[in-house]
C-alpha positions as CSV (number, residue, x, y, z in Angstrom):
1,X,89.2,51.1,75.0
2,X,90.9,54.4,74.3
3,X,89.4,57.4,76.5
4,X,91.3,60.8,76.5
5,X,90.6,63.1,79.1
6,X,91.7,67.0,78.8
7,X,92.1,68.8,81.8
8,X,92.0,72.4,82.3
9,X,95.1,73.1,84.6
10,X,95.3,76.5,85.7
11,X,91.1,76.2,86.7
12,X,92.3,73.1,88.9
13,X,95.1,75.2,90.3
14,X,92.9,78.1,91.2
15,X,90.2,75.8,92.5
16,X,92.6,73.9,94.4
17,X,94.0,77.1,96.3
18,X,90.5,78.6,97.4
19,X,89.1,75.5,98.4
20,X,92.0,75.1,101.0
21,X,93.1,78.9,101.9
22,X,89.7,79.3,103.1
23,X,90.9,77.6,106.7
24,X,93.8,79.8,107.3
25,X,96.5,78.0,107.1
26,X,98.6,77.5,103.7
27,X,100.0,74.0,103.3
28,X,103.8,74.7,103.0
29,X,106.9,72.3,102.7
30,X,109.6,73.2,105.6
31,X,111.6,75.5,103.6
32,X,108.2,77.4,103.4
33,X,107.2,76.8,99.7
34,X,103.7,76.9,99.5
35,X,102.1,73.7,98.0
36,X,98.6,74.0,99.0
37,X,97.0,74.1,95.8
38,X,99.4,71.7,93.7
39,X,98.7,69.2,96.6
40,X,94.3,69.8,96.3
41,X,95.3,69.6,92.2
42,X,96.9,66.5,92.4
43,X,94.6,64.9,95.1
44,X,91.7,65.8,92.9
45,X,93.3,64.3,89.6
46,X,93.6,61.2,91.2
47,X,90.4,61.0,92.5
48,X,89.4,62.2,88.9
49,X,91.2,59.5,86.8
50,X,90.0,56.6,89.4
51,X,86.6,58.0,88.7
52,X,86.8,58.0,85.0
53,X,89.5,56.0,83.8
54,X,91.2,57.4,81.2
55,X,93.7,55.6,79.2
56,X,95.3,59.3,78.0
57,X,95.4,62.2,79.6
58,X,96.8,65.8,78.9
59,X,96.9,68.8,81.0
60,X,96.4,72.1,79.2
61,X,97.3,75.5,81.0
62,X,97.4,79.3,79.9
63,X,99.8,81.0,79.1
64,X,100.7,85.0,80.6
65,X,101.4,86.1,77.0
66,X,98.1,88.3,76.0
67,X,95.7,86.4,73.6
68,X,94.6,86.8,70.1
69,X,91.5,88.2,71.9
70,X,92.5,90.8,73.8
71,X,94.4,91.9,70.4
72,X,90.3,91.8,69.1
73,X,89.4,93.9,72.9
74,X,91.6,95.1,74.6
75,X,89.4,94.5,77.8
76,X,88.9,91.0,77.5
77,X,89.6,89.9,81.2
78,X,90.6,93.1,82.5
79,X,89.6,93.7,86.4
80,X,90.2,90.6,87.5
81,X,92.3,90.6,90.8
82,X,96.0,89.5,90.9
83,X,96.4,86.0,92.3
84,X,97.5,86.0,95.6
85,X,101.1,85.7,96.5
86,X,100.8,82.0,97.9
87,X,99.5,81.0,94.6
88,X,102.0,82.7,92.0
89,X,105.0,80.1,92.7
90,X,102.7,77.4,92.4
91,X,102.1,78.1,88.5
92,X,105.0,76.7,87.8
93,X,105.7,73.9,90.4
94,X,102.0,72.4,89.2
95,X,103.5,71.6,85.8
96,X,106.4,70.5,86.8
97,X,105.0,68.2,89.6
98,X,102.4,66.8,86.3
99,X,105.4,66.0,84.3
100,X,107.3,64.2,87.4
101,X,103.8,62.1,87.3
102,X,104.4,61.0,83.1
103,X,101.4,63.6,82.2
104,X,101.8,65.7,79.4
105,X,101.6,69.6,79.5
106,X,101.1,71.9,76.9
107,X,100.5,75.0,76.2
108,X,100.7,77.8,73.8
109,X,101.8,81.2,73.5
110,X,98.6,83.3,72.2
111,X,96.1,80.9,73.4
112,X,94.0,79.8,76.4
113,X,93.9,76.2,77.6
114,X,90.4,76.2,76.4
115,X,91.5,76.7,72.8
116,X,94.4,73.6,73.4
117,X,91.1,71.8,75.0
118,X,89.2,72.4,71.7
119,X,91.6,71.6,68.9
120,X,92.4,68.2,70.8
121,X,89.2,67.4,71.7
122,X,87.9,67.6,67.7
123,X,91.1,65.8,66.8
124,X,90.9,63.0,69.2
125,X,87.2,62.6,68.9
126,X,87.3,61.3,65.4
127,X,88.7,58.1,66.5
128,X,88.2,58.2,70.1
129,X,86.0,59.2,72.9
130,X,87.0,62.3,75.1
131,X,86.5,63.7,78.5
132,X,87.1,67.2,79.2
133,X,88.1,68.6,82.4
134,X,87.0,71.9,83.8
135,X,85.5,74.6,86.2
136,X,84.9,76.7,83.2
137,X,81.2,76.1,81.9
138,X,82.6,77.9,78.8
139,X,84.1,74.3,77.8
140,X,80.3,73.0,77.6
141,X,80.4,74.1,74.2
142,X,82.2,71.7,72.7
143,X,80.2,69.0,73.8
144,X,79.8,66.6,70.8
145,X,78.4,62.9,70.6
146,X,81.7,61.6,71.4
147,X,82.5,64.6,73.9
148,X,82.1,65.1,77.2
149,X,82.1,68.2,79.7
150,X,83.3,66.7,83.0
151,X,82.7,70.1,85.6
152,X,83.9,70.6,88.7
153,X,81.1,71.1,91.1
154,X,81.0,72.1,95.0
155,X,82.3,69.7,97.2
156,X,86.2,67.5,96.5
157,X,85.1,64.4,93.7
158,X,81.7,65.9,93.0
159,X,81.1,66.6,88.8
160,X,78.4,67.2,86.8
161,X,78.9,65.2,83.1
162,X,77.3,66.6,80.4
163,X,76.9,64.6,77.4
164,X,75.0,66.5,74.8
165,X,71.8,64.3,75.1
166,X,72.0,66.3,79.2
167,X,72.9,69.5,78.0
168,X,70.0,69.8,75.5
169,X,67.5,68.1,78.0
170,X,68.8,70.9,80.4
171,X,69.3,74.0,78.2
172,X,66.9,73.4,75.7
173,X,69.4,74.6,73.4
174,X,72.2,72.3,71.2
175,X,76.2,73.5,73.1
176,X,77.0,74.8,69.5
177,X,74.6,77.4,70.1
178,X,76.0,78.6,73.9
179,X,79.0,80.7,71.5
180,X,75.6,82.6,70.6
181,X,73.9,82.8,74.0
182,X,77.0,84.5,75.5
183,X,77.3,86.5,72.5
184,X,73.8,88.2,73.3
185,X,74.3,88.0,77.0
186,X,78.3,88.4,77.6
187,X,80.4,87.0,80.2
188,X,81.0,89.4,83.3
189,X,83.7,86.9,83.8
190,X,85.6,87.5,80.9
191,X,84.9,91.3,80.9
192,X,82.8,91.4,77.5
193,X,79.2,93.1,77.3
194,X,77.7,91.2,74.9
195,X,74.4,93.2,74.4
196,X,73.4,96.0,77.1
197,X,70.1,95.3,78.6
198,X,70.1,91.4,77.7
199,X,70.4,88.8,80.4
200,X,70.4,85.7,80.2
201,X,66.8,84.8,80.0
202,X,66.2,87.4,77.4
203,X,69.2,85.4,75.7
204,X,67.7,81.5,76.1
205,X,64.4,82.6,74.7
206,X,66.1,84.4,71.7
207,X,68.2,81.5,71.0
208,X,64.9,78.7,71.7
209,X,63.1,80.4,69.6
210,X,65.2,82.3,66.7
211,X,68.1,79.7,67.1
212,X,71.1,81.8,66.4
213,X,72.3,85.4,65.9
214,X,72.2,85.4,62.1
215,X,68.6,84.3,62.7
216,X,67.4,87.0,65.1
217,X,69.4,89.6,62.9
218,X,67.2,88.9,59.7
219,X,64.2,88.8,61.7
220,X,64.4,91.8,63.9
221,X,61.6,93.2,62.7
222,X,60.1,90.5,65.1
223,X,61.8,91.5,68.1
224,X,60.4,93.9,70.9
225,X,61.2,98.0,70.2
226,X,63.3,97.3,73.0
227,X,65.3,94.5,72.4
228,X,65.8,95.6,68.6
229,X,66.5,98.5,69.7
230,X,69.4,97.5,72.2
231,X,70.5,94.9,69.4
232,X,71.0,97.7,66.8
233,X,72.8,100.0,69.3
234,X,75.6,97.1,70.3
235,X,75.6,95.1,66.9
236,X,79.1,95.7,66.7
237,X,79.9,94.2,70.1
238,X,77.5,91.7,69.7
239,X,79.3,90.7,66.5
240,X,82.6,90.6,68.4
241,X,81.0,89.1,71.6
242,X,80.1,86.2,69.4
243,X,84.0,85.4,68.2
244,X,85.2,86.5,71.7
245,X,82.7,83.5,73.5
246,X,84.0,80.8,70.5
247,X,86.5,78.3,71.5
248,X,89.4,78.2,68.9
249,X,89.1,74.5,67.8
250,X,92.3,75.5,64.8
251,X,95.4,76.0,67.3
252,X,98.4,74.7,65.2
253,X,99.7,71.8,67.7
254,X,100.0,68.2,66.5
255,X,100.1,66.0,69.8
256,X,99.9,62.5,68.1
257,X,97.8,60.0,70.8
258,X,100.7,57.7,71.9
259,X,102.3,61.0,73.4
260,X,99.6,61.4,75.7
261,X,99.0,57.7,76.9
262,X,98.7,57.6,80.8
263,X,101.2,55.9,82.5
264,X,102.5,56.9,85.9
265,X,106.3,57.1,86.3
266,X,106.7,55.9,89.9
267,X,110.4,56.4,90.3
268,X,110.4,60.4,89.3
269,X,106.4,61.0,91.2
270,X,108.1,59.6,94.4
271,X,111.4,61.9,94.6
272,X,109.0,64.9,93.6
273,X,106.4,63.9,96.3
274,X,109.0,63.5,98.5
275,X,110.6,66.9,98.4
276,X,107.3,68.4,98.8
277,X,106.4,66.1,101.7
278,X,103.1,64.7,100.0
279,X,103.2,61.8,102.1
280,X,99.3,60.9,101.7
281,X,99.3,61.3,98.1
282,X,102.8,58.8,97.8
283,X,101.3,56.7,99.8
284,X,98.0,56.7,97.7
285,X,99.3,56.8,94.3
286,X,102.1,54.4,94.7
287,X,101.7,50.8,93.2
288,X,101.8,48.0,96.5
289,X,104.5,46.2,96.8
């Protein structure tokens, strides 16, 4: 049975860098090219492929260009520290390595990897099962009957796998309602505030009771004076935060399923891995003769 895996490449690359750089020695080639994050990414991806057995795979990437969210809200994702110097050359290197393996890379200026993932997930889920691999919990809003989200857990090769049933049992609301939850509580990582004075617990309580931001606004008179006052003072930011939180599933991309079929290009991969001195990965991933 066909199953496609949609991978947040940047999420894996950052995780790989910090998972390995902490040891105080960054893996480099003899020429001095840092490769620690890329090596970890490939190793983790190989483990994931063996574990979940996708038949098709697409690796989605952010671009350096501002996204439509930056145009909506200039403070979006501001304040994040610059990437470490040793990680910068690995951004393009990672995509080159993924391409050498025969895996499809995609990006689209003006959109984030999550938007590409959401667009492809909704398209492909009409016909086949979809797995999303990410470290970003925002992707949980995409969960549906044929879409599950695999969140990287702490420790190599550990995952939290969310189906629609598991998510709703754990959270007490639907994946789609995660958008309204974040509209209320904001997102510190993405740097938008939601409603000041409403934290995660209060936001969850409101979503479980009323179901959506629209229903909360319709029933403002039933809220406590404090919550009602906070919402009324920040109503514009509440509505903007909802737009920022929602993954855009309408990116104008058209990737035919056949293009994403998982077929390793062993000859090209061997040359790339040898150049980067990925000997252990080469031994593990090349077919035995």
